C-alpha positions, 0 to 999 in steps of 0.5 A: 863792710856790712857789719861796720855799716850795721854797727854804725846805723843800728848799733849792732856789734856781734854775730848773734845780734846780726842773725837776730836782726836778719831773722826778725826782719824775715818773720816780719815780712812774711807775717805782714807783707804776705800779699806783696809778691816781690817782698815775699819772693826776695825775703824767702830767697834771703831765708834760703841763702841763710839756711844753705850758705852759713857754716854749721856752727852759725846754723847752730846759733841760727836755730836758737833764735826765737824768730826761727823757733817761732817759724818752725812751730807756727808755719801756718796761714794764720801766722804767714798769710802767703801760705793761705789757699783762699779764692783771693790767691791765684794758683801761681802765688803758691810757688814760693811755698817750695822755697819756704819749706826747703829753707825751713826744713834745712833749719829743722835738720840742724838739731833733728837727728833721729827725733821722730816726735819732733818731725811729727810736730813739724809736719802737723800743719800739713797733716791737718791739711791732708786729713781735711783733703781726705775728708773732702774727697770722701764727701760730695766735695768742693773741687776748687777748695780741694785743688788749692789745698793739694797744690799747696801741699805738693809744693810744701812737700817738695820743698821738704823732700828736697831738704831731707838728704839723709836716710833717717830723715827721708825715711821719716817723711816716707813713713809719714806720707805712705800709704794714706796721703800718697793715695790722695795724690794719686786720686788728684792726678786721676781727677785733674789730669787736664789741669797742669796747675794741679798735676805739675806740682804733684808730678814734680813732688813724685820726681823729687821723691824718686831722687836718691840724692846722697844715698838717702833711699838706702832702706834696710835690707828687710824693708820693702820701701824701695819697691813700694815707692817705685810701685806708687811712681809707676801707678802715677806715671801710668795714670797720667800717661793714659789720661793725657793721651786721651786728650787727642791732638792739641794745638801748637800753643797747648801741646807743651803746657797741657802734655809735654811738660807733664811727660817730661816730669814723668820721664825724669821721675822714671829715670831717677827710679831706674838709676837710683839703685834702690829697686831690684827690678827682677823682683817684679817679674819673679813674683808676677808684679806688673808695675815695672812692665806697665810703666815701661809700656806707659813710657812707650805710649807717651813717647810715640805721641811725641814728634821727633821735632818736639823731642829736640825743640823742648829743652826740658823734654829732651833733657829728661827723655835722652838720659832716661833712654841711656838708663834703659839701654844700659840696664834694660836691653831685654825691654828695648829688644822686645819692642815692636820694629816701628818703636825701635825705629822711632827710638833709633831715629831719635838717637840719630837726630840727637847726636848732633844736638847743641845741648851736650847733655842730649848728645852725650846721652845719645852717644852712651845709648848708642854705645850700649846698643852697639856693645849688646849687638857685638857681644851677641854676634861674638857669641854666635860665632864662637864654638866652645866646649860649653855651647852658649845659646844666643838669647832670644832677645839678642836674636831679635835685635840682630834680625832687626839690624840685618833688616835695617842696616842703614840705621847704624850706618847713618849714625856712623856717618854722623859721628865721623862727620862730627869729628872731622868737620865740626868743633866736637865738644864731647869727644870722649862721649863720641868716641865710645860708640865709634869702635863698635859701629866700625867693627859691626860695619867694616865694609861700610866704614871702608866706603865711608872712609873713601867718600870722606877722603874724596870729598877733600881737596887733592892736597888733603887726601894723603893727610886724611888717609893717614889720619884714618890709618892712625885711628885704626892702628893696633886696634883689635876685633873686640870691645875691651876697655883697653881696646876702646881707649886705644 
């Protein structure tokens, strides 16, 4: 229908002519309607849809169109005014740049392959801007000018990084930005940590860099790039975390934009790094490098400055904190067990409160975190109770956590109660996730489980007692005293 109408009104009869018409209109809008935000926004969305929604053979046609070649070679404010950073533009005007560069980079990727020279040519306008910012930083600089340039660059680079989903293309970008330009971004975080308009784009850029989407961060075995990237992320998170905590108490309307939003982005970046499988974290301890320890301590400091109610009230914060906690409990229990008792209580309380969250991302992550903690405890208790030919000492970490749980038995008992009540009395939307920690909780607290079972049965009408009692018998029928997968599944 669209083609028929275009043929009728514009006389367009083939695919190539349609694409040329689309792209010419896009370039015209971007060149001459740069101050009209609704036009620019919808034009860029259309460009983005074209870059991602067409089959590859049509994309091959698209990149041969003169209008597309023009954009790939001339993406500067001279030709596209919305890329400008003058005083006449508000900082919010720069947001559309990310969409523009995502679409543009997808089009670049169609024929890029391993051509580093082509990539360098494409990055030239950004190289010029970064060099300008570097020179400004070395002089007694004009802060507003440098700030605007860096916000624009961070948004541009985030769009580019989002579109680079192959190992080869991502490595080109990494080699371009590290180490010279990434140090400029670190400096900006130090200077302008009070200004979310500046820090948010930079932190989001770092979070995007840490994403191992499509295994693009699969560096060669002889390359230290994975560790170097993590070190830079660690520096930025630590710098931001320490600086933002110096702001002290903030009013209710300021706490999210000035503090919690930045913390949530830091947590997302750290989660991506911990789960990306491109860093061997044991290397840091082996060679006395403290970047890993520093970023974990920064995580704790930022966490303790946030109330439990805020953790669940702000969706972006809860959706970054709880998946990060899941990663930490899965692979870094030695860190969890080394925490001070009041920090452990804070974390376990946050899990307990998150179990009943409406957001399934939060509740599922809480169940997984609880399962990892309970499994860790159970394994160490099992080791302690065994007498084998080869004497296996229970680790110091395990002893520490066991001692803490013996001092605070109500913590796990409360969580078992919450899970059982959820299963019996509520519409449980993630039963599989809820089932994972339940067996470990029962085996660690068998006496309390019997008491809870009796209480739950007694709370029902007389005619339901036998039914619920039978349900509990069925639940534990054939279940053994271990946490093997087969037993869990039963």
